[in-house]
C-alpha positions in Angstrom: -198.0 73.4 -129.0 -195.0 71.3 -128.2 -195.5 67.6 -128.9 -194.8 65.0 -126.1 -191.8 62.9 -127.1 -191.8 59.2 -126.3 -188.2 59.1 -125.2 -187.3 61.1 -122.1 -185.2 64.2 -122.6 -181.7 64.5 -121.2 -179.3 67.2 -120.4 -175.5 67.1 -120.5 -173.5 67.0 -117.2 -169.9 67.0 -118.1 -169.3 63.9 -120.2 -172.5 62.2 -119.1 -176.2 62.6 -119.7 -178.7 62.5 -116.9 -182.5 62.1 -117.5 -184.7 65.1 -116.7 -187.4 63.7 -114.5 -188.2 66.5 -112.1 -187.6 70.3 -112.1 -188.3 73.0 -109.6 -189.9 76.1 -111.1 -189.9 79.5 -109.4 -192.1 82.1 -111.2 -192.6 85.8 -110.6 -196.2 86.8 -111.6 -195.4 90.5 -111.4 -192.7 90.2 -114.2 -194.7 87.7 -116.2 -195.2 89.5 -119.5 -195.3 86.1 -121.2 -197.5 84.5 -118.6 -200.1 87.3 -118.3 -202.0 86.4 -121.4 -202.5 82.7 -120.6 -205.8 81.2 -119.4 -205.6 80.0 -115.8 -202.9 80.7 -113.2 -199.2 80.9 -114.1 -198.7 77.8 -111.9 -201.2 75.8 -114.0 -199.6 77.0 -117.2 -196.1 76.1 -116.2 -197.1 72.7 -114.8 -198.8 71.9 -118.2 -195.9 73.1 -120.2 -193.4 70.8 -118.5 -196.0 68.0 -118.3 -196.2 67.9 -122.1 -192.6 66.7 -122.0 -193.3 64.1 -119.3 -191.4 66.2 -116.7 -192.8 66.7 -113.2 -192.6 70.4 -112.0 -192.7 71.6 -108.4 -194.0 75.1 -109.1 -193.6 77.9 -106.5 -194.5 81.6 -106.6 -191.5 83.9 -106.0 -191.5 85.7 -102.7 -188.4 87.8 -101.9 -189.1 87.5 -98.2 -189.2 83.7 -98.1 -187.0 82.8 -101.1 -184.1 81.7 -98.9 -186.2 79.1 -97.1 -188.0 78.1 -100.3 -184.8 77.5 -102.2 -183.4 75.5 -99.3 -186.5 73.1 -99.6 -186.3 72.9 -103.3 -182.6 72.2 -103.5 -182.9 69.6 -100.7 -185.2 67.6 -102.9 -182.4 67.4 -105.5 -184.3 68.4 -108.7 -182.7 67.9 -112.0 -182.8 71.6 -112.6 -184.2 74.8 -111.1 -186.1 76.9 -113.7 -186.9 80.6 -113.1 -189.7 82.3 -114.9 -189.1 86.0 -114.4 -186.9 88.9 -115.1 -183.2 89.3 -114.5 -183.7 90.5 -110.9 -185.7 87.4 -110.0 -183.1 85.2 -111.7 -180.4 87.0 -109.7 -182.1 86.4 -106.4 -182.7 82.7 -107.0 -179.2 82.2 -108.5 -177.6 83.7 -105.3 -178.8 80.6 -103.4 -177.3 78.2 -106.0 -173.7 79.4 -106.3 -171.2 76.6 -106.2 -173.8 73.9 -106.5 -174.3 71.3 -109.3 -178.0 71.7 -109.9 -178.3 73.8 -113.0 -180.3 77.0 -113.4 -182.6 77.5 -116.3 -184.2 80.8 -117.3 -187.7 81.3 -118.9 -187.8 84.9 -120.2 -190.7 86.6 -118.5 -189.2 90.0 -117.6 -188.5 93.3 -119.4 -185.0 92.9 -120.7 -184.3 89.2 -120.2 -180.5 89.8 -120.6 -179.3 86.5 -119.2 -181.9 84.5 -121.1 -180.8 86.1 -124.4 -177.1 85.5 -123.6 -177.8 81.9 -123.0 -179.7 81.5 -126.2 -183.2 80.9 -124.7 -186.0 81.6 -127.2 -188.5 84.4 -126.4 -191.6 82.1 -126.9 -192.5 80.4 -123.7 -193.2 76.9 -125.2 -190.1 77.0 -127.4 -188.1 78.1 -124.3 -189.2 75.1 -122.3 -188.3 72.7 -125.1 -184.9 74.4 -125.5 -184.1 74.3 -121.8 -185.0 70.6 -121.5 -182.6 69.7 -124.3 -179.8 72.1 -123.4 -176.3 71.2 -122.1 -175.1 72.4 -118.8 -172.4 75.0 -118.7 -170.8 76.9 -115.8 -170.8 80.7 -116.0 -169.0 83.5 -114.0 -170.8 85.4 -111.3 -169.8 89.0 -110.3 -170.3 90.6 -106.9 -170.6 94.2 -105.7 -169.9 94.6 -102.0 -170.4 90.8 -101.8 -173.8 91.0 -103.4 -173.9 88.7 -106.5 -175.1 89.7 -110.0 -175.1 87.8 -113.3 -175.3 90.5 -116.0 -174.4 94.1 -115.1 -174.2 96.7 -112.4 -175.0 100.4 -113.2 -174.0 103.6 -111.4 -174.5 107.3 -111.4 -177.7 108.3 -113.4 -178.6 104.8 -114.5 -180.3 103.7 -111.3 -182.5 106.8 -111.3 -183.6 106.0 -114.9 -184.4 102.6 -113.6 -186.6 104.1 -110.9 -188.5 106.0 -113.6 -189.1 102.8 -115.5 -190.4 101.1 -112.3 -192.8 104.0 -111.7 -194.0 103.8 -115.3 -195.1 100.2 -114.9 -196.2 100.5 -111.3 -199.0 102.3 -109.5 -198.2 105.6 -111.2 -199.1 104.4 -114.7 -197.0 107.1 -116.4 -197.8 107.6 -120.1 -194.9 107.4 -122.6 -194.9 111.1 -123.0 -194.7 111.9 -119.3 -192.0 109.3 -118.8 -189.9 110.8 -121.6 -190.4 114.2 -120.1 -189.2 113.1 -116.7 -186.2 111.3 -118.3 -185.2 114.5 -120.2 -185.5 116.6 -117.0 -183.3 114.0 -115.2 -180.7 114.2 -118.0 -180.6 118.0 -117.8 -180.3 118.2 -114.0 -178.2 115.2 -113.1 -174.6 116.3 -112.2 -171.5 114.6 -113.5 -169.9 112.5 -110.7 -166.2 112.7 -109.9 -165.1 109.1 -109.5 -161.9 107.2 -109.1 -162.1 103.8 -110.8 -159.5 101.2 -109.8 -159.1 98.2 -112.1 -156.5 95.6 -110.9 -154.8 98.4 -108.9 -154.6 100.8 -111.8 -156.4 104.1 -111.1 -158.5 106.1 -113.6 -160.2 109.4 -113.0 -163.7 110.0 -114.4 -166.2 112.8 -114.5 -169.3 111.0 -115.7 -173.1 110.4 -115.5 -173.1 106.7 -116.5 -171.0 103.8 -115.5 -171.6 100.1 -116.3 -169.7 97.2 -114.8 -170.4 94.0 -116.8 -169.8 90.4 -115.8 -167.7 89.7 -118.9 -167.3 92.1 -121.8 -170.3 93.3 -123.8 -170.5 92.4 -127.5 -171.2 94.8 -130.4 -175.0 94.0 -130.6 -177.8 93.4 -131.1 -179.6 96.5 -129.9 -181.3 97.7 -127.8 -179.2 96.1 -125.1 -175.8 94.6 -126.0 -175.3 91.0 -125.1 -172.1 89.0 -124.2 -170.3 86.5 -126.5 -168.9 84.6 -123.5 -170.2 84.2 -119.9 -167.1 82.4 -118.6 -164.2 84.7 -119.8 -163.3 85.5 -116.2 -163.2 89.3 -116.7 -165.1 92.3 -115.4 -165.6 95.0 -118.0 -166.1 98.7 -117.0 -167.7 101.2 -119.4 -167.6 104.9 -118.5 -169.2 107.7 -120.5 -167.0 110.7 -121.1 -170.0 113.0 -121.7 -169.4 116.7 -121.6 -172.8 117.8 -122.8 -176.4 116.5 -122.8 -176.0 115.9 -126.5 -173.0 113.6 -125.9 -175.1 111.3 -123.7 -178.0 111.3 -126.1 -175.6 110.5 -129.0 -174.1 107.6 -127.1 -177.6 106.3 -126.2 -178.5 106.4 -129.9 -175.4 104.4 -130.9 -176.3 101.9 -128.2 -179.7 101.3 -129.7 -178.2 101.0 -133.2 -175.6 98.6 -132.0 -172.5 100.6 -133.2 -171.3 102.1 -129.9 -168.1 100.1 -129.4 -165.8 102.5 -131.2 -167.3 105.7 -129.8 -164.5 107.8 -128.2 -167.0 109.0 -125.5 -167.0 105.5 -124.0 -164.0 104.5 -122.0 -163.5 100.7 -121.4 -161.4 99.0 -118.8 -161.1 95.2 -118.1 -159.8 93.3 -115.1 -160.5 90.8 -112.3 -161.1 93.3 -109.5 -162.7 96.8 -109.6 -163.2 99.5 -107.0 -165.3 102.7 -107.5 -164.4 105.5 -105.1 -166.2 108.8 -104.7 -165.5 111.9 -102.6 -169.2 112.5 -102.3 -171.8 110.7 -100.1 -170.9 107.5 -98.2 -173.7 105.6 -99.9 -174.4 105.3 -103.7 -177.4 104.0 -105.7 -176.5 100.8 -107.6 -178.7 99.0 -110.0 -177.5 95.3 -110.5 -179.5 93.1 -112.9 -182.4 95.6 -112.7 -182.6 95.7 -108.9 -181.7 99.0 -107.1 -179.9 99.1 -103.7 -178.0 101.7 -101.6 -174.5 100.5 -101.1 -171.6 101.9 -99.1 -168.6 103.5 -101.0 -166.1 102.4 -102.1 -167.9 99.9 -104.2 -165.9 96.6 -104.5 -166.4 94.5 -107.5 -165.0 90.9 -107.7 -165.5 87.9 -109.9 -166.3 84.3 -109.0 -165.2 82.2 -112.1 -167.7 79.5 -113.3 -169.6 79.7 -110.0 -173.0 78.9 -111.4 -174.3 75.9 -113.4 -176.8 76.9 -116.1 -178.8 75.3 -118.9 -177.4 76.9 -122.1 -179.4 76.3 -125.3 -176.9 78.3 -127.3 -174.2 75.7 -126.7 -176.5 73.0 -128.3 -176.8 74.9 -131.6 
């Protein structure tokens, strides 16, 4: 349990400190792996966690159909921070309504991968995460866009969104067993064709025949596995990773190196960096794209851009 401190906590804003008195909290109960085991409702739990630090929390359930209006109301009340308890997709949706503003975003890791939370240095434990956020400095991070849709971590193409759909089915109404899920993934790997793509990075064209492309908002680091993080979130660079896989074994070997954290020097992964990226295809006019875990059908060519330091965030890593 986190003790209640007598003095009020503060967070850094530039060269000044402002007291944290009120926060808005948006939670997604569906992605609440850390919330599911608690007694009572997620709203009650979150209210109590912030109340222990003498912080008032306006707690709202995440609804993708009304999030725009909800965020408008929450931001109009000028909270000291907006905290999101959910996965990267939920964080992305809320953050899209906060771009360019001064109210910082905080992330409570309650999803599957929690990529942004890990990159910001937020602890996995919910109580420790609350404490870390309330004492964290404010930093500004880059935001990427694909066809004008923002994302904070990565955007994946080719076979990757289809693997993402398998994952969603496994934890959804189909309740796939691990064995059946693996079987479907193997069948997808065997049958999915290599796509012929033209990737344009800062007006330089590269040809690719691939089944996996990742566009990252700032370059990926060497580790830790299973999902590489990023050393910097404000480097102002898009990083493109393309697998040059000629056989099924190539893709499996790359995946194995990814999980071990030693994938950076693999010659089967091509890496490009720049400020603007286009992905062209001679195939269908629409392509499945998975950005921060959310899948959408977008028109081709895909246009990737970067908005430098567009989002204010609570970054516990910077306090260590």
